[in-house]
C-alpha positions as a printed NumPy array, in Angstrom:
array([[  9.253,  -6.918, -16.342],
       [  9.38 ,  -4.356, -13.257],
       [  8.306,  -1.162, -15.242],
       [  5.186,  -0.099, -17.248],
       [  4.527,   3.029, -18.888],
       [  1.12 ,   5.15 , -18.439],
       [  0.748,   7.987, -20.629],
       [  3.676,  10.175, -19.557],
       [  4.27 ,   8.441, -16.699],
       [  6.549,   5.294, -15.694],
       [  5.423,   3.148, -12.985],
       [  7.887,   0.684, -11.224],
       [  7.721,  -1.994,  -8.611],
       [ 10.183,  -1.912,  -6.359],
       [ 10.297,  -4.941,  -3.734],
       [ 11.112,  -5.27 ,   0.02 ],
       [  9.492,  -8.795,   0.934],
       [  7.042, -11.39 ,  -0.428],
       [  6.002, -14.474,   1.37 ],
       [  3.717, -15.528,   4.49 ],
       [  2.299, -12.772,   6.797],
       [  1.207, -15.465,   9.381],
       [ -2.511, -14.988,   8.934],
       [ -5.012, -17.451,   7.495],
       [ -7.92 , -16.214,   5.312],
       [-10.325, -16.541,   8.31 ],
       [ -8.246, -14.386,  10.378],
       [ -6.972, -11.721,   8.001],
       [-10.611, -11.573,   6.072],
       [-12.907, -12.654,   8.733],
       [-16.107, -11.724,   6.862],
       [-14.755, -13.279,   3.511],
       [-17.098, -16.214,   2.239],
       [-15.46 , -19.667,   2.964],
       [-16.169, -20.815,  -0.831],
       [-14.457, -17.882,  -2.459],
       [-11.029, -19.12 ,  -1.302],
       [-11.738, -22.623,  -2.14 ],
       [-13.41 , -22.36 ,  -5.306],
       [-10.542, -19.729,  -6.26 ],
       [ -7.629, -21.968,  -4.922],
       [ -6.209, -22.796,  -8.714],
       [ -5.308, -19.114,  -9.099],
       [ -4.953, -17.758,  -5.71 ],
       [ -2.138, -20.243,  -5.107],
       [  0.658, -19.453,  -4.738],
       [  0.864, -15.747,  -5.222],
       [ -2.128, -15.039,  -2.841],
       [ -2.434, -18.044,  -0.573],
       [  0.059, -20.679,   0.309],
       [ -1.802, -24.147,  -0.498],
       [  0.175, -25.969,   2.201],
       [ -0.151, -24.16 ,   5.282],
       [ -3.355, -21.718,   4.152],
       [ -1.464, -18.633,   5.38 ],
       [ -1.989, -15.781,   3.158],
       [  0.87 , -14.416,   1.114],
       [  1.49 , -10.577,   0.518],
       [  3.899,  -8.402,  -0.988],
       [  5.56 ,  -5.383,   0.699],
       [  6.602,  -3.1  ,  -2.277],
       [  6.931,   0.333,  -3.078],
       [  5.454,   1.915,  -6.453],
       [  8.034,   4.259,  -8.039],
       [  6.557,   6.991, -10.159],
       [  8.366,   9.455, -12.445],
       [  5.987,  12.052, -13.694],
       [  6.867,  15.626, -14.697],
       [ 10.432,  15.468, -14.165],
       [ 10.131,  14.34 , -10.47 ],
       [ 10.717,  10.982,  -8.669],
       [  7.773,   9.93 ,  -6.469],
       [  7.486,   7.035,  -4.315],
       [  4.295,   5.743,  -3.154],
       [  4.51 ,   4.132,   0.688],
       [  7.546,   2.91 ,   1.899],
       [  6.908,  -0.439,   3.577],
       [  8.332,  -1.832,   6.832],
       [ 11.836,  -0.646,   7.128],
       [ 14.903,  -2.025,   8.721],
       [ 15.924,  -2.09 ,  12.228],
       [ 12.348,  -0.988,  13.72 ],
       [ 10.948,  -2.517,  17.039],
       [  7.494,  -4.025,  16.57 ],
       [  6.649,  -6.011,  19.732],
       [  3.308,  -6.62 ,  18.61 ],
       [  3.992,  -7.338,  15.121],
       [  6.799,  -9.768,  15.241],
       [  6.318, -10.377,  11.346],
       [  7.53 ,  -6.574,  10.648],
       [ 10.5  ,  -6.425,  13.603],
       [ 14.014,  -6.013,  13.235],
       [ 13.927,  -6.677,   9.435],
       [ 16.989,  -6.617,   7.474],
       [ 16.167,  -6.126,   3.955],
       [ 17.705,  -4.957,   0.569],
       [ 15.154,  -2.641,  -0.295],
       [ 17.401,   0.571,  -0.524],
       [ 19.714,  -1.5  ,  -2.843],
       [ 16.559,  -2.593,  -5.097],
       [ 15.779,   1.258,  -5.156],
       [ 19.182,   1.937,  -6.409],
       [ 18.578,  -0.966,  -8.795],
       [ 15.686,   0.923, -10.161],
       [ 18.148,   4.015, -10.842],
       [ 16.968,   5.894,  -7.62 ],
       [ 19.381,   6.98 ,  -4.677],
       [ 17.614,   8.433,  -1.444],
       [ 18.637,  12.046,  -2.472],
       [ 16.942,  11.451,  -5.965],
       [ 13.36 ,  11.159,  -4.189],
       [ 11.082,  14.344,  -4.721],
       [  7.949,  13.055,  -3.221],
       [  7.079,  10.154,  -0.617],
       [  3.215,   9.436,  -0.501],
       [  2.086,   7.626,   2.032],
       [ -1.378,   6.565,   1.316],
       [ -2.   ,   5.986,   5.272],
       [ -0.058,   5.415,   8.468],
       [  0.102,   1.705,   9.002],
       [  2.963,  -0.172,  10.004],
       [  3.862,  -1.388,   6.488],
       [  3.464,   1.739,   4.984],
       [  5.847,   4.376,   6.381],
       [  8.712,   1.763,   7.597],
       [ 11.508,   3.397,   5.117],
       [ 10.293,   7.186,   5.668],
       [ 13.05 ,   6.772,   8.178],
       [ 16.499,   4.918,   8.889],
       [ 18.547,   4.77 ,  11.944],
       [ 21.612,   6.691,  12.056],
       [ 23.369,   5.747,  15.252],
       [ 20.741,   6.148,  17.826],
       [ 18.345,   8.456,  16.089],
       [ 15.629,   7.878,  13.096],
       [ 16.22 ,  10.087,  10.589],
       [ 14.421,  10.857,   7.048],
       [ 15.725,   8.171,   4.584],
       [ 14.87 ,  10.734,   1.774],
       [ 16.539,  13.801,   2.689],
       [ 15.219,  16.275,  -0.318],
       [ 11.63 ,  14.751,  -0.262],
       [  8.4  ,  15.983,   0.673],
       [  6.629,  13.705,   2.324],
       [  2.706,  13.651,   1.768],
       [  0.431,  12.439,   4.599],
       [ -3.097,  12.497,   5.142],
       [ -3.812,  14.8  ,   8.166],
       [ -6.858,  12.771,   9.329],
       [ -4.202,   9.626,   9.774],
       [ -1.214,  12.145,  11.216],
       [ -3.778,  12.764,  13.799],
       [ -5.573,   9.517,  14.594],
       [ -2.037,   7.836,  15.131],
       [ -0.389,  10.591,  16.995],
       [ -0.219,   8.736,  20.577],
       [ -0.658,  11.847,  22.139],
       [ -4.292,  12.262,  20.788],
       [ -5.34 ,   8.973,  22.669],
       [ -7.253,   7.118,  19.99 ],
       [ -8.023,   3.075,  20.315],
       [ -7.319,   1.636,  17.012],
       [ -8.724,  -1.761,  16.086],
       [ -4.855,  -2.615,  15.686],
       [ -4.824,  -2.448,  19.422],
       [ -0.936,  -2.008,  20.035],
       [ -0.365,  -3.278,  16.818],
       [  1.299,  -0.014,  15.339],
       [  3.262,   0.816,  18.868],
       [  6.241,   2.78 ,  18.187],
       [  5.343,   3.533,  14.317],
       [  4.694,   7.12 ,  14.781],
       [  7.407,   7.762,  17.128],
       [ 10.066,   6.017,  14.885],
       [  8.725,   6.636,  11.001],
       [  6.46 ,   9.759,  11.126],
       [  7.445,  12.212,  13.998],
       [ 11.035,  12.248,  12.683],
       [  9.944,  13.269,   8.972],
       [  7.534,  16.016,  10.533],
       [  9.935,  17.705,  13.008],
       [ 12.356,  17.613,  10.317],
       [  9.89 ,  20.042,   8.462],
       [  9.543,  17.651,   5.547],
       [  5.814,  16.652,   5.898],
       [  2.566,  18.212,   4.038],
       [ -0.463,  17.242,   5.934],
       [ -3.231,  17.213,   3.416],
       [ -6.871,  17.11 ,   3.515],
       [ -9.816,  15.898,   1.179],
       [ -7.568,  16.159,  -1.982],
       [ -4.327,  17.179,  -3.103],
       [ -3.095,  17.946,  -6.896],
       [  0.51 ,  16.684,  -7.24 ],
       [  1.187,  17.621, -10.736],
       [ -1.163,  17.107, -14.014],
       [ -0.91 ,  13.259, -13.914],
       [ -1.469,  12.477, -10.529],
       [ -3.843,  13.361,  -7.573],
       [ -4.687,  12.37 ,  -4.032],
       [ -8.052,  11.696,  -2.788],
       [ -9.577,  11.131,   0.63 ],
       [-10.654,   7.211,   0.766],
       [-11.385,   6.848,   4.721],
       [-12.33 ,   3.286,   5.785],
       [ -9.306,   1.166,   6.294],
       [ -8.305,   4.117,   8.407],
       [ -9.621,   7.754,   8.911],
       [ -7.178,   9.109,   6.418],
       [ -6.523,   6.588,   3.984],
       [ -6.175,   7.547,   0.689],
       [ -5.788,   6.817,  -3.027],
       [ -3.586,   8.168,  -5.446],
       [ -5.578,   8.718,  -9.005],
       [ -3.321,   8.431, -12.127],
       [ -4.546,  10.035, -15.432],
       [ -2.092,  10.728, -18.457],
       [ -3.528,  10.601, -21.999],
       [ -5.736,   7.766, -22.448],
       [ -4.647,   5.76 , -19.483],
       [ -5.739,   5.403, -15.955],
       [ -4.685,   4.244, -13.083],
       [ -5.406,   4.251,  -9.208],
       [ -3.1  ,   3.235,  -6.473],
       [ -5.438,   2.174,  -3.595],
       [ -3.182,   1.254,  -0.556],
       [ -4.717,  -1.083,   1.581],
       [ -8.369,  -0.483,   0.091],
       [ -7.662,  -3.967,  -1.048],
       [ -5.188,  -6.769,   0.241],
       [ -6.127,  -9.605,  -1.687],
       [ -7.851, -10.413,  -5.282],
       [-10.525, -11.939,  -3.234],
       [-12.012,  -8.495,  -2.409],
       [-12.377,  -7.725,  -5.815],
       [-14.686, -10.817,  -6.36 ],
       [-16.508,  -9.904,  -2.916],
       [-16.067,  -6.406,  -2.579],
       [-17.91 ,  -6.378,   1.036],
       [-15.152,  -8.289,   2.348],
       [-12.793,  -6.104,   4.678],
       [ -9.354,  -7.176,   6.487],
       [ -9.461,  -7.416,  10.04 ],
       [ -7.313,  -4.17 ,  10.274],
       [-10.397,  -1.714,   8.871],
       [-11.096,   0.764,  11.725],
       [-14.492,   1.481,   9.958],
       [-15.97 ,  -1.449,   8.669],
       [-18.755,   0.271,   6.618],
       [-16.916,   3.33 ,   5.297],
       [-14.174,   0.709,   4.036],
       [-16.794,  -1.326,   2.126],
       [-18.243,   1.867,   0.657],
       [-15.002,   3.101,  -0.478],
       [-13.951,  -0.082,  -2.04 ],
       [-17.25 ,  -0.532,  -4.287],
       [-16.839,   3.511,  -5.218],
       [-13.036,   2.757,  -6.244],
       [-13.647,  -0.27 ,  -8.235],
       [-16.671,   1.038,  -9.689],
       [-15.042,   3.946, -11.091],
       [-12.294,   2.164, -12.142],
       [-14.35 ,  -0.333, -13.972],
       [-15.864,   2.359, -15.861],
       [-12.856,   3.899, -16.61 ],
       [-10.694,   1.133, -17.312],
       [ -8.201,   2.052, -14.838],
       [ -5.37 ,  -0.239, -13.518],
       [ -5.93 ,  -0.997,  -9.782],
       [ -2.6  ,  -0.912,  -8.025],
       [ -2.955,  -2.129,  -4.487],
       [ -0.008,  -1.931,  -1.914],
       [  0.297,  -5.587,  -1.107],
       [ -0.611,  -7.675,  -4.084],
       [  1.776, -10.466,  -5.053],
       [  1.689, -12.008,  -8.455],
       [  1.448,  -9.177, -11.468],
       [  0.952,  -6.558,  -8.76 ],
       [ -2.247,  -4.916, -10.103],
       [ -5.358,  -5.546, -12.372],
       [ -7.877,  -4.31 , -14.581],
       [-11.671,  -4.931, -12.855],
       [-14.892,  -5.324, -14.712],
       [-18.718,  -5.076, -13.376],
       [-20.294,  -8.224, -12.685],
       [-23.852,  -7.529, -11.309],
       [-23.354,  -5.966,  -7.773],
       [-19.721,  -7.52 ,  -7.655],
       [-16.769,  -7.246,  -9.789],
       [-14.644,  -9.592, -11.889],
       [-11.091,  -9.787, -12.682],
       [-10.661,  -8.432, -16.719],
       [ -6.504,  -8.727, -16.762],
       [ -3.319,  -8.707, -14.635],
       [ -0.719,  -5.889, -15.42 ],
       [  2.333,  -7.232, -17.597],
       [  4.708,  -7.147, -14.192],
       [  6.919, -10.326, -13.525],
       [  5.149, -12.268, -10.624],
       [  6.951, -12.997,  -7.636],
       [  7.917, -16.589,  -7.584],
       [  9.842, -17.015,  -4.366],
       [  9.929, -15.443,  -0.811],
       [ 12.47 , -12.753,  -0.831]])
C-alpha cells in the first residue's frame, strides 16, 4: 500500500531513493545515547540502520496529497543532474522520480502546489529540472510555498554561515532561485492556511524557516514534520538532534512540542525521510515518547 486516506485527503508516498546515507549514528546523531541504537537493533534494522556497516539508512520521498480538488507535493527530494560537490551522495543522480510520480497518476503539469518544508539540499531538488543548460521549474502550473526565513537564510547573497558549511552549495541557485524568478513562489511567514484541511506552521530549529504541515480532516489528524526528525530514535530520545540542526536548542523544543501535540491528538507523524512504514503514531512516555503504531504504507525492502 502506497496510499492512505485521512478524512477527505489522500496521502501517497512517492519514493526517490532508499538506502545508506554514508553516516554512522554517531556522526548523524552525535548527541544520541549509544545504548538506544544497541537496544533497538532488532527493530531499527534494516529500515533505519544497516546491521553490517552500521550506516544509517534513509528514504528520500515526496508526499503526494489530494485535497479539495488540488494536487499537492510535500518536499521534492534531491533531483537529477545536480552538481553537489560537498554532498557526493546526492550529486549527479539519475532516478526515476518523475516516472514514480506518473505511476501515482500525476504529471508535472497536474501539480497545483509544491510545499518545501525547508530549503535543504534533499527537499528542493525536483523543484527544477535541467532544460538544455537552464534550470526551469519542474511543475509549470504550481505555486511553490517556501518559508521566507529559509529563503533569506539560504540566499548566498546574505552571507549566512550555516552548520552545513558548503553542504548546501548550488542549491539556492539551481533549485530555488529559478522558481522565484519564474514568479511561482509564495514566501510565507508564521503560518499559512492552504485549505480547510491543511495548514503550514513555522517550526524553527532545524533551519530558521523549518515548518510543519498539519492535516485536520474529519476525525483524522496528521503532521508532516520534514526534518524535525530523521529517525525513530528521535521519538524515543526527543532531545537527540541531527548534525544538521542550525539551532540545537530550538530544534529540541520544536520536536517536543510537535510530538507532544501529536500524542495528545492521535495525529500520524509523517517525516520526510523515514524508511520502513514511513509514518508513525506516538504516545507520551514520561518525559519522552514511545512508538504506538506504524502507518500501513508498504515498507521499503531494497535500495532504490
